[in-house]
N, C-alpha and C positions, 0 to 999 in steps of 0.2 A: 606753657611751649616746652617740650625739651626738644633736647637740640642735640647736640651730639658735631662737636667739630674733630673735625685728622688733618694733621699736617701731611703732607706727602714729599720726602728728597729732593726736588730734579737730580738726574744724578747727573745730568750734562752740564749744567749749571750750580751742582749744589747749592738751590734756594731751596724752599721749604709754601708749596701753595697751602694757601688753608681751605678744606673740603667740609660744607656742612652738611648735616645727613635727618632732612626733616620729617618726622611722621607718630615723634611719643607728645600726649599732651598734657604728662604730668612730667615734674622733672627725672632725670635718666640717673637713677640706680648704682647702675651695675655696668660694666665694659666686659665682655672678654675676646679672645680675636682665635676662630681656630688654627688651626698646628700651619693650612695651608701660608694665614695670614691672607688670604683673602676673603675671606667671610668674617666679620663680628656680629656677635649679642649685645645685646643690649637689652639692658631693663627698667623699671620703671613705674611714678610713684600710680601710674596710671591705667595696671593692673594688668601689662602687657609686656612680651618678648619678643624682640623685635629681629629679626636675622635681616643681615644686611651685605648687598652684594659691596664689595672693596673695590672693586674693578670701575660697573657702572654705577656706582654711588650711587643707589636705591636702595629698598627696602622687599626684599625675598617673601618675604612671609611675614607673618603675622601671627604667633600663639597666643591664644586668651585663654581665659577659663580661671586666671588665679581667684586667689580670692579676697586680697588684696595687694595693696604696692610689692610691686619686688625689691626686694634687698639685697639679691645674693643671688650669682647664675655662674653657670661651672661648663664645662666642656668637658663631655667623655672618651677615655680613647682619644681612636682616629678623630674625629667633630662628627661620629653616627648618633651619640643620642646629649641632652643636655639637663642640666637641674638649676631649681632657680628658690627660693624660699624666702 
């Protein structure tokens, strides 16, 4: 199972909080953050890209159609387009 673990710094106490985002069924191979840092893009060996809300800690969208494991991804411009290999 693919798992994304991120750590958020709580400004008031200076501690990190671990958050796990579950959804991919293969190894996660790439992670990118949109310019706002409120949204993340992940790619996986399960042939999918996922877009995550880093505020709600949930998957906002699944992008399917890749013909193999996603090995690289990127966010173009202001986050209106994504690319993957």
